[in-house]
N, C-alpha and C positions, 0 to 999 in steps of 0.2 A: 504494500500500500504506500502511496506517496503522501507524506504528511508534512504540512507546512506549520511550523511553530512560530507564530507571529509575536513580535514585541518581546522576544526572549534573548537576552545577552548571555545568560549563564550557561546555556547548553544542557541544563538538567533534564528538561522534558524531551528535547531532541534526542539525547543519548539514551533515555529510557526506551523510546520507540526504536532506535537503531539496535539496541540490545535484543529486541524481539524480532529482528530481521526486516524491519521496514526501512524504506527510503525516506528518511526524515531530514529536513533542513530547517535551520532557524533563520530568523530575519529580525534585525533590530537596527536602530540608528547607531548603537554602540557596537564596538567589536566584541566578539564572543570571548568569554573567559575560559572556555574549555575548547581545545582544538577540535574541529569537526566542521561539517558542511554548514556554512553560514553566509548569508547575504547581509552586508552592512549597508543598509539603505532603508528607505521608507517602505513598509510592507505593501501599501496601496500601489506604489510605483511598480513593485514586483508583480503583484497580482494583475495589474493592468498592462504590463510589458507584453509586447506582441509575442515574444517567445514563450511566455508563461500564462497568457490569458485564456487559453483553452480550458473550458470548464473541466475537462477530463484530466488535466494535468495534476490537480490536487484532489485526492480522495477525501482528505480530512484536513481541517484547519483548526488548530488549537491556538487561541489568541489570548494575550494578556495585555490589552490596551491600557495605556496610562490612566491611572485613576486620580491624578492630582486635582482635577477640576470636577470630579464626579463623586468622590467618596464622602460620606457623611462626616468623616473625621475632620474635614475642612469646611464644614457647614458655615462656620462663622465668616468665611470669606465668599460665600455664594453670591451675595449681592454685588460685590466688586467684580467677581468673575463673570457674572451675567452681563453686567454693564459694559465690560471691555471685550466681550466675545469669547473669552477663553473657555467658558463652560460650554457654549454652543459648539465650538471647535471639537471639544472632547466628545460631545454627543454625536456630532456628525461623523467623527472617526469611528466610534463604536458602531454606529448604524451602517457605515460602509462595509465593515466586516460582516455584520449580520446579513447584508444584501449581496455579498460577493458571488454567490452562485455555487459555492462548494457544497457537495451533498451532505457532508458531515461536519458539523461545527460545534466547538465548545468555546465560549467566551467567558473568561474568568475576570472578576472584579470584586472589590469589597462591597459591603453594603453601601448603597449610594442612590443617586437620583435615577439611575437607569430602570429601577423598579417601577417608577412612575412615568418616565419619559419613553420607555419602550414597553416592557412588561415585567411582571414578577419573574425572578429567576426560577429555573426548574428545580434547583436544590441549593441548599447552603451547607457547605462542608466545614469541618474543623480539622486541624492537623492531628489532634489526639485520636481521630478515627483511622489514621493511617500511620501510626507508629511514632508520633511526636507528641510528647506530653505538654502541649501548649494550646492556647486558644488563639484563633484568628479566623473569625467568621468570613468565609469566602463564598461568594455567589457564583453559580454556574448557569449560564444560559445555553441550552443544548438544542441541536437540530440533527436528527438522524443518528444520535447515539443515546444509549440508555443512561440513567442516573448512575453515578459511581456508588458502589457498595463499599462500606467500610472494610478495610483489609487487615487492620491490626489496631484494635481499640486498646489504648493504654491509659493508665492512671496518670494523674497530674494535669493540672489545668493552669499552668503558668502563662501569664500574658506578657511574654518576653518582647514581642514585637512592639507593643504599645509603650513599654518601659525603656526602649532603646534610647540611650543618650544622644544628644546632637553630635554629629560627626560628618566629615566630608562624604562618607559612603553610606550614610543612614538610609537614604531613599533606595539605593541599590540593594542594601541588605534587607530592607523591609519587603522589597518586591520579589526576592528570590523564592522560587517554588520549592516546597519541601520535597525531599527525595521520595518519601512514602506516597505522596500524592502523585508525583510524576510516574512512579512505578505502577500505581493503580490505574492511571490513565492508559498507559501502554498495555498493561495486562488485560484490562477489561474492554478497551476499545480497539486494541490492535488485533 
């Protein structure tokens, strides 16, 4: 199966699908942190590129669009982000992925405005359901794939992501997909 992992710099989900024998490639504006097939570019440019815009090119798209202007964690800035257009840009990008034509799609984002701007997510998962003793409510909007079933429920409910101190890499560290969730995606959807 040809799998495009959109807005992923870490390579975690890409490598989980590759380990299951799939042709997976990641795409992000940032360079990949893990050596492997990666396009460093805007994913919409890749999807719309003449060489790759054939609907049959990608069997599945797993996308992690930026949540900076969409997540409720930044609700206190919503008025400013609406006024200057940043929030609408985030909504438009999210919806471009929804409407890209790929038959199987998963879009991941934290709890945010897409539940009202688009529709409620198909499910909300937690890292502790997939082997990580932490909390981080994560919404999944699905098309053509079933909901993820917990693969390794563990004790512990630490809110490590929320408690991360300020740092130059904080946004990247908060955005990285947990290995257990990546493995569950590859095992259950691949």
